[in-house]
Structures are given as C-alpha cells and as structure tokens.
N, C-alpha and C positions, 0 to 999 in steps of 0.2 A: 860687237860683231853683228852684222846683218844676218837675216835669216838664210839667205842663199849661201853665205859663207859658212854659217852653222851647218846647214844641210850638207854642204860639200865637205866640210871638215869632219863631221861625225859619221859619215857614211863613205866607206871606201869604194872607189870605182871597181868595176868588174867587167868581165866579158859578158856578152849578151847570153850566150848559151851557158847553162848551169849543169853541174853534175847532180843527178838525183840524190835526194836525201837518203841516209842510210836506212831509214825505216821502210823505204819503198824500193831499195836497191837490192837486187838479188844477183849475185855473181860469185865468182871464186874469191873475191876480196873478203877478208874477214872484217867484222865490225870494228875490231881493234885497229886494223890497218887503216880503215877509213876514218876512224875517230882521230888518228894522229895526223891526218892531212888537213890542211886548212881548206875550207870550202871556197869556191870562186867568189862567193858573195862577200867574203871577208878578206880577200886578197887584193892588194892594190894592183890593178891591171888596167890596161888601155885596150881600146878597140884595135884591131889589126888595121894597118894603114899601108898604102902602096908607096908613099913617099915620106921618108923620114924627115924632110925639111919642113913639112907643114905642122901646124899645131895638132897635137894628138887629141882626138875626141875621147871623152870619158863618159861612162854611164854610171850614174849614182842611183842605186835602188833605195827607195824610201818607204816608210810605212804611213799609217793613217794620221798620226800626230803631225809629222812633217808635212804631209799633204794639206792638212787643215791650216797650218801656218803659211804655206805657200799661197793657198787660196785667199787667206785673209790679207796677206801682204799685197797680192795682185789686185784684190778688190779695193783696198784702201790706198794703193799707190805707195806703200811703204816698202822697206827692205832695200837691198842693194842690187837687185837683179831685175831685168826686164823679162818677166815670166810670160811665156805663151803656153797655155795649158790646152792640150789637145786630147780629145776622147776619140779613140780610133775604132769604137764600135760602129756598126752600121746604124744609119738613122732610124730605121724601123725598129731595131733592137732597143734603141734609146727611148723612142716614143712609146713602145708597148711595154717597156719595163719600168725603168726608174726615172727617166729624164737625166739631165746632167747634174753634176755636183754643185755647180755654181753658174751664174749668168755669164761669167767670164770664160767659161770652158767652151772651146770651139769644137764642133763636130767635124771630124776629119777621118772618114772611114778608111781603114787599111786597104780594102780592095781598090779603092780609088787612088790611094797613094801609089800602089804598085802598078796598076794598069795605066795610069796617066803619067807616071814618073813625076809626081807632084813636086818633089823637092828640086827638080831640075827645070821646072817651068819658069818662064819669065814672070815678073811680079804682076803685070797686067792680066795675063792669062790665068794665073793662080787666083787672083782676087775675083775675076769673073766666074771661075769655076766653083770656088769654095766659099764665096761671100765674106771673106775676111782677108786682110792684107797678108802677104807672104811674110813669114818670119825672117828677120835678118840673121845672118850667121852669128852675130854677136849676142843674140837673144838666148835666154835659157829655155830650152824646150822641155816641157813636162808632159810626159805621155801617160795616159790611163786607158783602160779598157774594162772588160768584165772581170778578169782575174789576173792580169799582169803578163799574159803571154803575147798577145797581139801587140801590146804596147812595147814589149821588148823588140819585136820585129820592126816596128815603126822606128824605134830608136836607132836600130842598126842601119836602116835606110837613111835616116837623117845624118848619121855619122859618115856614111859613104859619100853623101852629098856635100860634106864640108862643115856641118854644124859641130861645134866642139863642146858645148856645155849642155848635157842631156840628162834628164832625170826620169826615172821610171817609177810610178806608183805601183808597187808589186801587188797590193791587195785588190785594186780595181773596184768596180762597182759592187762586187760581192762583199768586200770588206767595208766599203764606205756606207752602203745602205743596209748593212746588218745581216748578211748571210747569202747563201747561194740563191740565185734568182732563177726562176723558171719562166720562159717566154712561151706564150701560146700562140 
C-alpha cells in the first residue's frame, strides 16, 4: 500500500471546522456528554458541496510522522500520489522564522490565495504570480502553516474550487520545528 493510500486510510476525513476540545470548552454541556460524542476529527465526513454529482472533496488531517513520509515520498518521487505541498504562511513569516520544511514545499500565502482567487486563476496567470505550476485537480494538495488553522482555511478554498484530495498537516511549523515560534 502506497503512502498516500496509507495516509488516507488511517486518517478519517472531516469537516474543516472543528468543535473545541473538552479541556478548552466551557458551556452547559457536561464533560461526560462531550466524551460520548465522536469528535469531528475522527468522524468520516466530507466537505459540503453544492452539487451532489461531483466528486466529493475530503480533508484528511495528519500529524508529523505522516507529513515526514509525504515529504520523503515527494522528494524521492515514490508513493502513489502526486503531492503538491503548500505552505500558506506569509513569505516574510517564513523567511524571518523557520524557512520551509523541504525544498519541495511551495510558498502560497493565504492572503494571496483569497485576494486573487488563486485556485480559480488560469494556469498561465497562476504560474506567473506564484512561480510554480498550478496544481491539477487530480493532485493531492497538502497544506501546512504555522499551527494548522490557516492551512484548514486554504484546504476549504481548494475544495470549493474543485480539488478533491486534500491533506492538512495539523501541527504546522510549530510542530515540525519543535515548538511555538515567535516572530520579531
């Protein structure tokens, strides 16, 4: 079984938005009531779609071990998926902080994705703007950021644009480089 298949088989898809964990959640719900519910992270769910006839995009959340395997597969050209790894942090945030996780990671800032409608750009304009080819809808998009929140937003935008195989590295740069980072 290839690494993409393993990543998608061992991690259940979920909605982009998540319910807060019980340790941080304060409401009238009791801990026992919340403990009996399955969290969205572990429930097999799909993104919401406007047309039931299209392939349903899914988001698979992964951790550091799976991200390391995806990067190794992408760097070596192994595995069964065409990975496009996208770091959605701002360029200055990457340069002043940690750099990227690997040479194959493309810098694709979330503010530019949203302001330019990047996923809906034609291939030529996309490449001229971002200095890498526009991913095909058949590619496996792997998103990362600082802590996993902006990458979830970017994943949702990709799903709306028609991409169907989407992975989010939940830990982001904080997890990859060993702790919360402070930018000056």
